[in-house]
N, CA, C and O of each residue as an XYZ file, in Angstrom:
572
protein
N      -7.240     28.849      9.830
C      -7.926     29.127     10.818
C      -9.348     28.807     10.599
O     -10.010     28.403     11.555
N      -9.964     28.968      9.267
C     -11.226     28.524      8.799
C     -11.563     26.934      9.420
O     -12.681     26.729      9.895
N     -10.675     25.980      9.392
C     -10.842     24.951      9.457
C     -10.992     24.414     11.100
O     -11.422     23.380     11.612
N     -10.457     25.568     11.582
C     -10.378     24.801     13.310
C     -11.717     24.743     13.847
O     -12.577     25.095     13.040
N     -12.148     24.380     15.041
C     -13.328     24.342     15.683
C     -13.544     25.554     16.433
O     -12.690     26.270     16.955
N     -14.679     25.679     16.422
C     -15.102     27.209     16.940
C     -14.383     27.128     18.522
O     -14.039     28.101     19.193
N     -14.310     26.220     18.762
C     -13.970     26.668     20.488
C     -12.329     26.738     20.685
O     -11.707     26.901     21.735
N     -11.818     26.558     19.321
C     -10.077     26.859     18.984
C     -10.121     28.210     18.145
O      -9.146     28.590     17.496
N     -10.887     28.656     18.182
C     -10.745     30.237     17.511
C     -11.327     30.298     16.146
O     -11.776     31.322     15.632
N     -11.282     29.104     15.591
C     -11.907     29.350     14.001
C     -13.660     29.000     13.738
O     -14.637     28.975     14.487
N     -13.482     28.800     12.525
C     -15.223     29.354     12.096
C     -15.767     27.260     12.292
O     -16.893     26.946     12.678
N     -14.994     26.508     12.031
C     -15.589     24.948     12.147
C     -16.121     24.508     10.703
O     -17.112     23.783     10.623
N     -15.509     24.917      9.669
C     -15.568     24.700      8.283
C     -14.778     23.506      8.344
O     -13.730     23.355      8.972
N     -15.559     22.428      7.425
C     -14.412     20.908      7.065
C     -13.939     21.170      5.891
O     -14.432     21.612      4.854
N     -12.511     20.699      6.331
C     -11.446     20.896      5.663
C     -11.837     19.615      4.423
O     -11.812     18.404      4.644
N     -12.189     20.283      3.105
C     -12.859     19.154      2.155
C     -11.546     18.223      1.672
O     -11.662     17.081      1.226
N     -10.353     18.891      1.837
C      -8.973     17.930      0.910
C      -9.415     16.816      1.936
O     -10.015     15.806      1.569
N      -9.041     17.098      3.381
C      -8.819     15.468      4.388
C      -9.765     15.105      4.172
O      -9.702     13.933      3.801
N     -11.177     15.669      4.207
C     -12.537     14.577      4.014
C     -12.267     13.846      2.746
O     -12.438     12.637      2.902
N     -11.871     14.206      1.443
C     -11.948     13.156      0.197
C     -11.144     12.412      0.387
O     -11.309     11.279     -0.066
N      -9.671     12.790      1.295
C      -8.707     11.615      1.378
C      -9.218     10.456      1.914
O      -9.179      9.259      1.627
N      -9.852     11.343      3.024
C     -10.207      9.845      4.094
C     -11.172      8.866      3.144
O     -11.057      7.642      3.091
N     -12.124      9.645      2.423
C     -13.215      8.674      1.906
C     -12.671      7.908      0.964
O     -13.121      6.777      0.783
N     -11.441      8.477      0.087
C     -10.897      7.437     -0.909
C      -9.892      6.705     -0.424
O      -9.209      6.114     -1.261
N      -9.568      6.564      0.917
C      -8.904      5.894      1.496
C      -9.965      4.427      2.193
O      -9.550      3.294      2.441
N     -11.312      4.930      2.357
C     -11.994      4.127      2.611
C     -12.661      3.064      1.188
O     -13.087      1.910      1.163
N     -12.546      3.749      0.500
C     -12.932      3.043     -0.947
C     -11.558      1.894     -1.155
O     -11.600      0.797     -1.712
N     -10.771      2.341     -0.724
C      -9.569      1.411     -1.166
C      -9.449      0.182     -0.295
O      -9.065     -0.953     -0.575
N      -9.963      0.813      1.055
C      -9.750     -0.662      2.203
C     -11.319     -1.572      1.609
O     -11.464     -2.779      1.803
N     -12.115     -0.908      1.060
C     -13.382     -1.973      0.787
C     -12.886     -2.567     -0.500
O     -13.551     -3.588     -0.676
N     -12.159     -2.432     -1.336
C     -11.596     -2.950     -2.371
C     -10.929     -4.069     -1.868
O     -11.417     -5.194     -1.975
N      -9.745     -3.836     -1.274
C      -8.889     -4.773     -0.631
C      -9.593     -5.885      0.165
O      -9.054     -6.942      0.494
N     -10.788     -5.546      0.419
C     -11.700     -6.853      1.074
C     -12.202     -7.751      0.050
O     -12.659     -8.834      0.416
N     -12.177     -7.383     -1.459
C     -12.779     -8.018     -2.604
C     -14.354     -8.713     -2.237
O     -14.695     -9.892     -2.330
N     -14.982     -7.776     -1.885
C     -16.599     -8.058     -1.630
C     -17.333     -8.973     -2.815
O     -16.910     -8.687     -3.936
N     -18.009     -9.668     -2.798
C     -18.532    -10.406     -3.470
C     -20.164     -9.477     -3.866
O     -21.312     -9.879     -3.674
N     -19.706     -8.166     -4.454
C     -20.775     -7.440     -4.676
C     -20.605     -6.519     -6.117
O     -19.511     -5.967     -6.233
N     -21.518     -6.324     -7.136
C     -21.744     -5.868     -8.364
C     -20.857     -4.207     -8.614
O     -20.457     -3.923     -9.743
N     -20.657     -3.297     -7.503
C     -19.957     -2.434     -7.880
C     -18.033     -2.912     -7.778
O     -17.128     -2.208     -8.224
N     -17.872     -4.150     -7.132
C     -16.652     -4.786     -6.859
C     -16.328     -5.225     -8.309
O     -15.253     -4.913     -8.822
N     -17.251     -5.941     -8.958
C     -17.326     -7.003     -9.615
C     -17.005     -5.983    -11.058
O     -16.271     -6.365    -11.969
N     -17.561     -4.922    -11.047
C     -17.076     -3.698    -12.157
C     -15.816     -3.484    -12.070
O     -14.949     -3.639    -12.930
N     -15.708     -3.010    -10.674
C     -13.878     -2.242    -11.093
C     -12.837     -3.320    -11.035
O     -11.623     -3.217    -11.211
N     -13.655     -4.516    -10.715
C     -12.357     -5.685    -11.090
C     -12.397     -5.846    -12.278
O     -11.330     -5.776    -12.887
N     -13.528     -6.094    -12.948
C     -13.581     -6.260    -14.529
C     -12.462     -5.121    -15.194
O     -11.528     -5.378    -15.954
N     -12.859     -3.824    -14.669
C     -12.630     -2.620    -15.586
C     -10.859     -2.501    -15.359
O     -10.025     -2.531    -16.264
N     -10.640     -2.385    -14.143
C      -9.348     -1.895    -13.812
C      -8.609     -3.391    -13.038
O      -7.790     -3.933    -13.781
N      -8.739     -3.834    -12.161
C      -8.248     -4.458    -11.434
C      -7.597     -6.127    -12.511
O      -6.451     -6.572    -12.568
N      -8.692     -6.576    -13.100
C      -8.550     -7.995    -13.587
C      -7.996     -9.098    -12.993
O      -7.319     -9.970    -13.537
N      -8.365     -8.994    -11.701
C      -8.087    -10.534    -10.597
C      -6.882     -9.883    -10.013
O      -6.452    -10.632     -9.136
N      -6.079     -8.701    -10.132
C      -4.915     -8.497     -9.303
C      -5.217     -7.984     -8.547
O      -6.428     -7.845     -8.373
N      -4.235     -7.378     -7.617
C      -4.238     -6.722     -6.562
C      -4.665     -4.782     -6.909
O      -3.990     -4.384     -7.858
N      -5.310     -4.010     -6.498
C      -5.230     -2.577     -6.306
C      -4.281     -1.936     -6.540
O      -4.308     -1.013     -7.355
N      -3.026     -2.348     -5.748
C      -1.687     -2.096     -5.948
C      -0.817     -1.972     -7.080
O      -0.009     -1.116     -7.441
N      -1.227     -3.117     -7.556
C      -0.766     -3.543     -9.014
C      -1.546     -3.024    -10.148
O      -0.936     -3.233    -11.196
N      -2.546     -2.489    -10.306
C      -3.487     -1.904    -11.116
C      -2.994     -0.934    -11.611
O      -2.236     -0.248    -10.925
N      -3.358     -0.486    -13.334
C      -2.780      0.479    -14.046
C      -3.652      1.547    -13.634
O      -4.820      1.369    -13.286
N      -2.846      3.081    -13.695
C      -3.538      4.004    -13.297
C      -4.311      4.913    -14.919
O      -5.384      5.466    -15.160
N      -2.937      4.609    -15.760
C      -3.382      5.491    -17.015
C      -4.478      5.139    -17.690
O      -4.898      3.982    -17.690
N      -4.953      5.968    -18.232
C      -6.152      6.033    -19.017
C      -7.759      5.723    -18.385
O      -8.754      5.263    -18.945
N      -7.504      6.252    -16.788
C      -8.715      5.233    -16.175
C      -9.445      6.836    -15.430
O      -8.913      7.946    -15.466
N     -10.498      6.551    -14.934
C     -11.530      7.482    -14.498
C     -10.742      8.261    -13.280
O      -9.902      7.848    -12.481
N     -11.463      9.795    -13.491
C     -11.010     10.521    -12.304
C     -11.182      9.904    -10.869
O     -10.498     10.389     -9.968
N     -12.081      8.826    -10.575
C     -12.265      8.233     -9.407
C     -11.008      7.239     -9.048
O     -10.666      7.016     -7.887
N     -10.416      6.716    -10.115
C      -9.545      5.426     -9.932
C      -8.124      6.062     -9.783
O      -7.247      5.367     -9.269
N      -7.808      7.442    -10.230
C      -6.798      8.262    -10.373
C      -6.446      9.038     -8.899
O      -5.360      9.444     -8.484
N      -7.815      9.083     -8.265
C      -7.960      9.689     -7.236
C      -7.389      8.618     -5.979
O      -6.642      8.827     -5.023
N      -8.083      7.421     -6.443
C      -7.708      6.389     -5.453
C      -6.161      6.222     -5.416
O      -5.627      5.845     -4.373
N      -5.417      6.499     -6.545
C      -4.037      5.784     -6.454
C      -3.268      7.093     -5.802
O      -2.211      6.980     -5.182
N      -3.970      8.405     -6.034
C      -3.215      9.448     -5.425
C      -3.059      9.493     -3.871
O      -2.228     10.255     -3.378
N      -4.065      8.464     -2.866
C      -4.164      8.485     -1.777
C      -3.441      7.230     -1.099
O      -3.200      7.044      0.094
N      -3.120      6.285     -2.393
C      -2.926      4.953     -1.526
C      -1.764      4.858     -0.651
O      -1.657      3.914      0.133
N      -0.951      5.711     -0.731
C       0.081      5.753      0.083
C      -0.470      5.928      1.747
O      -0.135      5.246      2.716
N      -1.244      6.866      1.703
C      -2.183      7.036      2.600
C      -2.800      5.682      3.541
O      -2.743      5.527      4.761
N      -3.394      4.795      2.501
C      -3.924      3.685      3.165
C      -2.486      2.629      3.611
O      -2.303      1.902      4.588
N      -1.896      2.845      2.787
C      -0.247      1.886      3.315
C       0.063      2.120      4.827
O       0.239      1.251      5.681
N       0.098      3.644      4.997
C       0.827      4.111      5.872
C      -0.110      3.316      7.330
O       0.522      2.970      8.329
N      -1.457      3.145      7.246
C      -2.329      2.447      8.287
C      -2.429      1.060      7.951
O      -3.108      0.297      8.637
N      -1.833      0.707      6.999
C      -2.648     -1.052      6.656
C      -1.751     -1.681      7.333
O      -0.639     -1.200      7.550
N      -2.138     -2.849      7.752
C      -1.135     -4.402      7.915
C      -1.596     -5.422      7.475
O      -2.577     -5.988      7.958
N      -0.984     -5.790      6.533
C      -1.572     -6.747      5.870
C      -1.090     -8.315      6.417
O      -0.092     -8.615      7.073
N      -2.252     -9.237      5.860
C      -2.001    -10.647      6.527
C      -1.468    -11.379      5.430
O      -2.106    -11.547      4.391
N      -0.313    -11.824      5.625
C       0.342    -12.219      4.090
C      -0.310    -13.686      3.689
O      -0.104    -13.531      2.485
N      -0.796    -14.698      3.740
C      -1.552    -15.368      3.682
C      -0.338    -16.311      2.795
O       0.759    -16.719      3.178
N      -1.042    -16.462      1.451
C       0.551    -17.190      0.491
C       1.270    -15.848     -0.232
O       1.898    -15.928     -1.288
N       1.095    -14.782      0.415
C       2.348    -14.119      0.305
C       2.200    -13.518     -1.467
O       3.158    -12.832     -1.822
N       1.347    -13.692     -2.284
C       1.209    -12.817     -3.592
C       0.449    -11.928     -3.758
O      -0.041    -11.810     -4.881
N       0.098    -11.033     -2.752
C      -0.397    -10.090     -2.633
C      -0.114     -8.712     -1.651
O      -0.672     -7.618     -1.567
N       1.061     -9.356     -0.945
C       2.068     -8.594     -0.019
C       3.391     -8.160     -1.066
O       3.983     -8.817     -1.923
N       3.539     -6.906     -0.636
C       4.954     -6.412     -1.451
C       6.081     -6.573     -0.250
O       5.988     -5.835      0.731
N       6.961     -7.378     -0.322
C       7.974     -7.668      0.657
C       8.717     -6.244      1.278
O       8.984     -6.292      2.479
N       8.982     -5.291      0.722
C       9.744     -4.257      1.028
C       8.658     -3.122      1.445
O       8.821     -2.386      2.418
N       7.499     -3.075      0.562
C       6.979     -1.731      0.586
C       5.507     -2.000      1.241
O       4.564     -1.257      0.969
N       5.398     -2.932      1.979
C       3.791     -2.966      2.735
C       4.172     -3.293      4.188
O       5.252     -3.742      4.570
N       3.067     -2.980      4.948
C       3.304     -3.232      6.546
C       2.789     -4.393      6.967
O       1.638     -4.609      7.349
N       3.863     -5.268      6.864
C       3.524     -7.127      7.438
C       4.044     -7.539      8.380
O       3.471     -8.387      9.064
N       5.481     -6.994      8.756
C       6.184     -7.374      9.420
C       6.709     -6.165     10.530
O       7.708     -5.662     10.017
N       6.478     -5.631     11.599
C       6.839     -4.634     12.622
C       5.974     -3.699     12.286
O       4.917     -3.937     11.702
N       6.479     -2.248     12.730
C       5.749     -1.382     12.844
C       5.586     -0.330     11.841
O       5.147      0.818     11.922
N       6.174     -1.201     10.627
C       6.074     -0.368      9.443
C       6.860     -0.993      8.145
O       7.560     -2.000      8.251
N       6.662     -0.257      6.851
C       7.403     -1.192      6.032
C       8.949     -1.324      6.276
O       9.697     -0.612      6.946
N       9.265     -2.713      5.358
C      10.685     -2.950      5.898
C      11.510     -2.121      5.140
O      12.642     -1.925      5.582
N      11.164     -1.561      4.027
C      11.815     -0.462      3.354
C      12.476      0.986      4.264
O      13.517      1.609      4.056
N      11.725      1.132      5.002
C      11.793      2.293      6.532
C      12.386      1.910      7.350
O      13.406      2.469      7.753
N      11.823      0.647      7.914
C      12.532     -0.185      8.976
C      14.438     -0.858      8.385
O      15.274     -1.262      9.192
N      14.610     -0.802      7.185
C      15.786     -1.318      7.000
C      16.150     -0.786      6.117
O      16.077     -1.517      5.129
N      16.678      0.512      5.829
C      16.769      1.535      4.511
C      17.903      1.245      3.757
O      17.980      1.454      2.547
N      18.822      0.748      4.476
C      20.318      0.399      3.771
C      20.416     -0.975      3.124
O      21.279     -1.109      2.256
N      19.608     -2.062      3.449
C      19.326     -2.777      3.024
C      18.241     -2.866      1.753
O      18.268     -3.843      1.005
N      17.388     -1.897      1.583
C      16.321     -1.934      0.837
C      16.990     -0.888     -0.308
O      16.487     -0.730     -1.420
N      18.198     -0.207      0.153
C      18.741      0.381     -1.007
C      19.625     -0.488     -1.826
O      19.952     -0.115     -2.953
N      20.031     -1.613     -1.343
C      20.923     -2.649     -2.061
C      20.067     -3.816     -2.364
O      20.609     -4.913     -2.228
N      18.844     -3.789     -2.746
C      17.845     -4.832     -2.589
C      17.972     -4.817     -4.336
O      18.250     -3.719     -4.817
N      17.777     -6.020     -5.338
C      17.939     -5.777     -6.937
C      16.335     -5.558     -7.157
O      15.924     -4.887     -8.105
N      15.473     -6.163     -6.227
C      14.140     -5.926     -6.884
C      13.183     -5.467     -5.352
O      12.953     -6.029     -4.282
N      12.831     -4.182     -5.958
C      12.284     -3.500     -4.737
C      10.811     -3.752     -4.479
O      10.186     -3.752     -3.419
N      10.386     -3.987     -5.845
C       8.655     -4.408     -5.896
C       8.232     -5.943     -5.870
O       7.209     -6.302     -6.453
N       9.097     -6.900     -5.134
C       9.044     -8.402     -5.166
C       8.144     -8.766     -4.008
O       8.137     -8.134     -2.952
N       7.451     -9.729     -4.238
C       6.275    -10.060     -3.347
C       6.921    -11.127     -2.286
O       7.972    -11.752     -2.431
N       5.961    -11.172     -1.119
C       6.592    -11.959     -0.042
C       6.967    -13.676     -0.513
O       7.925    -14.384     -0.204
N       5.825    -13.934     -1.336
C       6.137    -15.215     -1.771
C       6.987    -15.287     -2.724
O       7.353    -16.458     -2.815
N       7.635    -14.440     -3.704
C       9.031    -14.727     -4.316
C      10.002    -14.637     -3.604
O      11.037    -14.910     -4.212
N      10.193    -14.266     -2.156
C      11.102    -14.078     -1.433
C      11.541    -15.570     -0.268
O      12.641    -15.863      0.202
N      10.135    -16.295     -0.088
C       9.815    -17.305      0.630
C       9.633    -18.622      0.134
O       8.538    -19.179      0.216
N      10.924    -19.316     -0.525
C      10.507    -20.689     -1.465
C      10.974    -21.686     -0.537
O      11.852    -21.437      0.289
N      10.390    -22.853     -0.653
C      10.495    -24.077     -0.404
C      11.124    -23.937      1.363
O      12.093    -24.586      1.757
N      10.556    -23.237      1.995
C      10.252    -23.000      3.723
C      12.093    -22.370      3.767
O      12.824    -22.922      4.589
N      12.552    -21.522      3.085
C      13.765    -20.674      3.128
C      13.490    -19.220      2.621
O      12.754    -18.900      1.687
N      14.105    -18.545      3.292
C      13.981    -16.943      2.793
C      15.040    -16.783      1.785
O      16.075    -17.337      2.157
N      15.139    -16.195      0.596
C      15.785    -15.611     -0.138
C      15.837    -14.598     -1.079
O      15.304    -14.565     -2.188
N      16.846    -13.406     -0.279
C      16.646    -12.103     -0.716
C      17.640    -11.720     -1.801
O      18.765    -11.907     -1.337
N      17.704    -11.291     -2.974
C      18.470    -10.591     -3.943
C      18.843     -9.331     -3.803
O      18.085     -8.375     -3.972
N      20.357     -9.238     -3.400
C      21.069     -7.594     -3.381
C      21.881     -7.745     -4.761
O      22.199     -8.706     -5.462
N      22.081     -6.284     -4.831
C      23.029     -6.196     -5.847
C      24.636     -6.294     -5.671
O      25.499     -5.712     -6.328
N      24.755     -7.022     -4.802
C      26.026     -7.281     -4.215
C      26.294     -7.993     -2.521
O      25.407     -7.745     -1.704
N      27.311     -8.715     -2.123
C      27.263     -9.355     -1.453
C      27.352     -8.741      0.144
O      28.235     -7.922      0.399
N      26.831     -8.978      0.720
C      26.455     -8.082      2.379
C      27.884     -8.688      3.531
O      28.124     -9.871      3.776
N      28.671     -7.440      4.088
C      29.468     -7.871      4.769
C      28.930     -8.146      6.372
O      28.006     -7.463      6.815
N      29.544     -9.136      7.149
C      28.734     -9.564      8.438
C      28.151     -8.125      9.233
O      27.026     -8.231      9.721
N      28.643     -7.199      9.339
C      28.025     -6.236      9.757
C      26.423     -5.703      9.283
O      25.399     -5.392      9.892
N      26.869     -5.797      7.740
C      25.752     -5.264      7.575
C      24.271     -6.689      7.365
O      23.064     -6.447      7.351
N      24.763     -7.719      7.266
C      24.098     -8.914      7.459
C      23.020     -9.075      8.964
O      21.927     -9.566      9.244
N      24.028     -8.390      9.588
C      23.143     -8.599     11.415
C      22.285     -7.796     11.469
O      21.586     -7.706     12.478
């Protein structure tokens, strides 16, 4: 009730939890753009080490970095990846084809996949798609 706008019977106090999540998500967006700025170079040297934010380690990191990792699912819900070379896009976990992650669009296939954290580049080799499943698919499952 306190965080509702005054015209809806509330007091109009800002929900700081939601505000913090929004600000942290905005930081993830800035990091993903990989700008040529000093603050990014510091984060890259300390945490990213040339890799993607989503593959960076959380253990033994600052509260800020841990906070970013706590809200990364919020970023992924709203972000659409440009695949480019496919080395920075998770095949099943990122939104890059369709309205959401393939994990959500095709839960049965995802449950059978051998490598749920594989990148798009690993699945598209020499102009052909190759996905590795734990067992062979029947005709109805494959279509």
